[in-house]
C-alpha distance (Angstrom), angle and dihedral (degrees) to the residues before:
residue distance angle dihedral
M1 . . .
T2 3.86 . .
Q3 3.81 113.6 .
P4 3.83 115.3 -124.2
I5 3.83 116.5 -105.2
I6 3.80 89.6 -137.9
E7 3.82 127.7 30.8
V8 3.82 119.3 -178.5
T9 3.80 124.8 177.6
N10 3.78 125.1 -176.9
L11 3.79 91.0 -29.4
E12 3.77 117.4 -173.6
R13 3.82 136.8 -177.7
S14 3.78 124.1 178.3
F15 3.80 131.0 -172.5
G16 3.76 103.0 -160.8
A17 3.81 106.9 -59.7
N18 3.81 92.6 -13.6
R19 3.83 114.5 92.9
A20 3.79 101.8 -156.7
V21 3.85 92.9 177.1
D22 3.78 113.6 33.5
G23 3.79 115.0 -167.3
I24 3.84 99.9 -53.7
T25 3.85 121.7 176.9
F26 3.83 125.4 -169.1
Q27 3.81 144.7 130.5
V28 3.79 132.0 -139.6
E29 3.83 118.8 -150.8
P30 3.83 125.5 -145.0
G31 3.78 112.8 -85.5
E32 3.80 93.2 13.4
V33 3.83 126.9 131.9
F34 3.81 101.3 -141.7
G35 3.81 120.4 -171.9
L36 3.76 128.7 -146.5
L37 3.80 103.8 -160.9
G38 3.74 130.6 -175.2
P39 3.81 146.3 104.1
N40 3.78 123.3 -75.6
G41 3.80 108.1 -65.5
A42 3.82 94.2 27.5
G43 3.79 91.8 119.3
K44 3.84 101.1 -104.1
T45 3.78 98.5 127.3
T46 3.79 93.6 40.2
T47 3.85 89.1 54.4
V48 3.83 90.4 51.8
R49 3.80 89.6 51.5
L50 3.75 92.8 48.3
L51 3.81 92.5 50.0
N52 3.82 90.8 51.7
G53 3.85 93.5 48.8
I54 3.81 93.9 -112.9
L55 3.84 91.2 121.5
P56 3.77 127.2 30.7
P57 3.89 116.5 -127.5
S58 3.76 122.4 -113.9
G59 3.82 90.8 -145.2
G60 3.72 145.2 -15.1
T61 3.80 129.5 45.7
M62 3.80 137.0 -81.9
R63 3.75 134.5 -176.3
V64 3.83 128.6 -169.8
F65 3.79 113.8 -174.5
G66 3.79 85.3 -11.3
L67 3.79 89.6 -60.1
D68 3.80 128.7 118.3
P69 3.82 106.8 -123.3
A70 3.79 91.3 -157.9
T71 3.82 92.2 63.9
E72 3.83 102.0 16.8
G73 3.77 99.6 39.1
E74 3.81 96.1 136.2
S75 3.81 91.9 53.4
V76 3.81 89.9 49.0
R77 3.82 94.4 48.0
K78 3.80 90.9 53.2
Q79 3.83 86.4 64.9
T80 3.75 99.3 41.7
G81 3.81 137.4 69.3
V82 3.78 121.2 -154.2
L83 3.76 129.9 -161.1
T84 3.81 110.0 -168.7
E85 3.78 125.0 -152.7
T86 3.78 91.6 -107.0
P87 3.82 105.6 30.7
S88 3.83 116.6 -166.4
H89 3.76 127.2 -148.7
Y90 3.73 134.4 -174.2
E91 3.75 92.8 -99.6
R92 3.81 96.8 -164.1
L93 3.77 93.5 53.1
T94 3.79 122.8 77.7
A95 3.78 122.9 -108.4
R96 3.78 89.5 -105.1
E97 3.85 92.0 51.3
N98 3.81 91.0 48.0
L99 3.79 92.4 53.2
E100 3.81 93.5 42.5
F101 3.83 89.0 52.4
F102 3.83 95.4 50.1
G103 3.81 90.7 40.4
T104 3.77 89.2 57.6
L105 3.80 90.3 49.5
A106 3.81 87.4 52.5
E107 3.78 88.0 54.9
I108 3.81 95.7 -118.1
P109 3.87 105.9 169.1
E110 3.76 111.9 -100.5
Q111 3.78 93.9 -124.8
A112 3.86 90.1 57.0
L113 3.80 99.5 38.4
G114 3.83 98.9 80.8
S115 3.80 94.6 52.8
R116 3.81 92.4 41.9
V117 3.83 90.4 54.6
L118 3.79 92.4 48.3
K119 3.79 91.1 48.1
I120 3.76 95.6 51.4
L121 3.83 93.7 43.2
S122 3.77 87.4 54.8
F123 3.81 92.2 47.9
F124 3.78 90.9 54.1
E125 3.79 92.8 42.7
L126 3.78 94.5 -116.4
E127 3.78 100.5 115.5
S128 3.85 93.2 104.3
R129 3.80 89.2 57.1
A130 3.83 97.1 37.8
N131 3.80 94.0 116.8
D132 3.82 97.2 43.7
K133 3.77 120.8 100.9
V134 3.76 113.5 -102.3
E135 3.82 91.6 -125.5
T136 3.84 86.1 74.1
Y137 3.82 93.4 56.1
S138 3.81 125.9 104.3
K139 3.81 120.8 -121.7
G140 3.77 91.9 -99.7
M141 3.82 92.2 50.6
K142 3.77 90.7 48.8
Q143 3.76 91.0 51.5
R144 3.81 91.4 50.5
L145 3.81 88.5 49.5
A146 3.81 89.0 50.9
L147 3.84 89.7 52.9
A148 3.84 88.7 48.5
R149 3.80 89.9 51.9
A150 3.78 91.0 50.2
L151 3.80 90.1 50.9
I152 3.86 100.7 40.1
H153 3.78 92.7 102.3
E154 3.83 92.4 45.9
P155 3.79 96.3 -118.8
P156 3.84 117.3 -166.8
L157 3.81 89.8 -141.2
L158 3.81 125.9 51.7
F159 3.81 127.6 -170.6
L160 3.85 115.7 -159.4
D161 3.78 117.3 -171.3
E162 3.83 110.1 -165.2
P163 3.86 92.3 -33.9
T164 3.84 94.2 -177.1
S165 3.79 97.3 43.8
G166 3.81 112.0 138.6
L167 3.80 94.8 3.5
D168 3.81 125.0 128.9
P169 3.84 116.0 -117.9
E170 3.78 95.5 -95.3
A171 3.84 93.7 50.0
A172 3.80 91.6 45.0
Q173 3.78 90.0 51.7
Q174 3.80 90.4 51.9
V175 3.81 92.2 50.7
N176 3.81 92.3 46.6
D177 3.82 90.7 51.0
L178 3.77 89.9 52.6
I179 3.84 92.0 49.9
A180 3.80 91.4 49.7
G181 3.78 89.5 49.3
L182 3.83 92.2 53.5
S183 3.79 91.4 58.1
R184 3.78 96.3 41.6
R185 3.82 99.7 42.4
S186 3.80 104.7 28.7
R187 3.83 100.8 25.5
Q188 3.74 89.8 -133.3
T189 3.75 117.7 167.7
V190 3.81 112.0 -118.2
V191 3.78 130.0 -167.5
L192 3.81 108.2 -164.1
A193 3.84 117.6 -164.5
T194 3.76 109.1 -166.6
H195 3.81 148.0 132.1
N196 3.80 90.3 -148.3
L197 3.80 101.6 108.0
L198 3.80 96.1 -173.8
D199 3.78 91.5 55.0
A200 3.81 91.4 46.5
Q201 3.82 92.7 49.3
R202 3.77 92.1 51.1
L203 3.79 98.3 43.7
C204 3.85 110.0 27.9
D205 3.81 127.4 88.9
R206 3.82 89.2 -167.0
V207 3.79 136.2 1.6
A208 3.76 139.2 -157.0
I209 3.81 112.3 -148.9
L210 3.77 112.3 -148.5
N211 3.74 136.2 -164.3
K212 3.81 126.8 176.0
G213 3.77 91.6 -12.8
R214 3.87 96.4 -50.8
I215 3.79 131.1 104.2
L216 3.77 109.7 -118.6
A217 3.80 95.6 -174.9
M218 3.82 139.3 -16.5
G219 3.82 135.6 -161.9
S220 3.76 143.4 76.0
L221 3.80 120.7 -45.1
K222 3.83 90.4 -99.9
E223 3.78 93.7 47.7
L224 3.78 93.1 49.6
A225 3.79 93.3 46.9
R226 3.79 90.8 50.3
K227 3.80 91.2 51.1
L228 3.82 92.4 51.5
W229 3.81 98.0 37.2
P230 3.84 109.5 24.8
V231 3.79 93.3 -177.5
T232 3.80 128.1 63.3
W233 3.79 127.9 -134.3
V234 3.79 121.3 -153.4
D235 3.79 125.0 -170.3
I236 3.83 116.5 -149.4
T237 3.80 122.0 -168.5
L238 3.84 113.9 -158.1
F239 3.80 124.0 -143.5
N240 3.78 135.1 -122.0
G241 3.77 101.0 5.4
A242 3.81 97.2 -50.0
S243 3.78 112.8 167.8
A244 3.80 113.7 -109.3
E245 3.83 90.9 -161.1
S246 3.81 94.0 58.6
A247 3.79 90.5 42.5
A248 3.84 90.7 53.5
A249 3.80 90.9 56.0
G250 3.79 90.0 57.2
I251 3.81 97.3 55.0
Q252 3.86 101.5 39.5
S253 3.76 89.4 92.3
V254 3.83 96.8 50.4
R255 3.80 108.2 116.6
G256 3.78 111.5 -108.9
V257 3.82 96.0 26.7
R258 3.77 108.7 123.7
Q259 3.76 103.4 174.4
V260 3.78 139.7 3.5
T261 3.80 127.6 -164.1
A262 3.81 119.4 -172.7
E263 3.76 127.2 -163.1
N264 3.83 125.8 165.6
E265 3.83 104.0 -52.5
S266 3.80 96.9 -17.9
L267 3.79 133.8 91.1
A268 3.84 126.1 -163.1
I269 3.81 108.5 -162.7
Q270 3.79 128.3 -174.3
V271 3.83 112.5 -152.1
E272 3.78 132.4 -179.1
A273 3.82 94.8 -126.9
D274 3.78 142.4 -2.1
D275 3.77 92.6 -100.8
V276 3.80 90.7 67.1
I277 3.80 92.0 66.0
P278 3.84 96.2 75.6
Q279 3.80 87.9 50.5
V280 3.80 89.7 54.2
V281 3.82 91.7 49.2
S282 3.83 90.1 49.2
A283 3.79 92.2 50.5
L284 3.81 90.0 53.1
A285 3.80 91.2 47.2
R286 3.83 91.7 52.6
E287 3.82 88.0 55.7
N288 3.80 89.4 51.2
I289 3.82 90.9 -118.6
P290 3.83 109.3 156.5
I291 3.82 115.7 -128.5
L292 3.83 124.0 -154.8
K293 3.84 101.3 177.1
V294 3.82 140.0 5.8
N295 3.80 114.0 -164.3
P296 3.81 121.0 175.8
R297 3.79 107.8 -156.5
D298 3.78 111.2 -107.9
Y299 3.75 122.0 -155.5
T300 3.78 117.5 -142.9
L301 3.78 126.2 -141.1
E302 3.83 85.5 -109.9
D303 3.83 89.7 59.2
I304 3.80 91.2 50.0
Y305 3.78 95.3 43.2
F306 3.79 96.0 52.0
A307 3.78 92.7 43.1
L308 3.79 90.3 55.0
Q309 3.79 94.6 42.6
A310 3.84 91.1 48.8
G311 3.77 87.7 57.3
E312 3.81 88.8 58.6
A313 3.74 96.0 49.9
């Protein structure tokens, strides 16, 4: 069995009377995009700093690559890349000079550094502006350069703290495409700390939803939806004037159907699990009832997030 890249148990961090991280427990598997979601002050950034050995914990345990960041932070940081919410560059240096400088700090051998810089500039579509000063870059270009800097030493684990913050929609889309590509092509493990729910739904395999330093729920989108709403609703639109009332009578007896509501040419059906839906469709087909559309109701990460946060209000 593969060992998790990150293992956190009852982790705590207090600043005076404020407990920014309050006994959280989670694991991150190799190659996974794992989201830390929550409003400002939920503890996302503090957790990232703890896992990189920038802050010591007040309690609990954490392991990254089997190492304790509190005592082996330097060894951990050699294997991680970090993109902060407000990345800073040396604005009067070129993109190439910025990457060469940080590559040297990361102890990339001199004979490999030049080709590594060219390769990553090309990957982030910055090679045509490699020799321009960073102060001439747009926000989107600066964010791509910050990602390039976080990846210059090819770390197996990447921490991204609000990577699309302050970007226009086009630039944000570019950054998200790059993040998705990292996971798909390179199988890098990514921890994404964000309050952007659309980004998280698109990119993350699993998420932990935080509030006031505690994890409210954790899992994939499907797992979280099932925990909150253990039954499934499916909407069926009938075709060519078929009667929903007569159709409803034919599926009431299908095992797993809990409730049926009929209106005009539409049926709203509550079922115990997704595998009941094909049985419902088969029952309608046996009765020669024409079907135009079958739409199981999907819950978005936004639905889940606000349902959980409302429970904490």
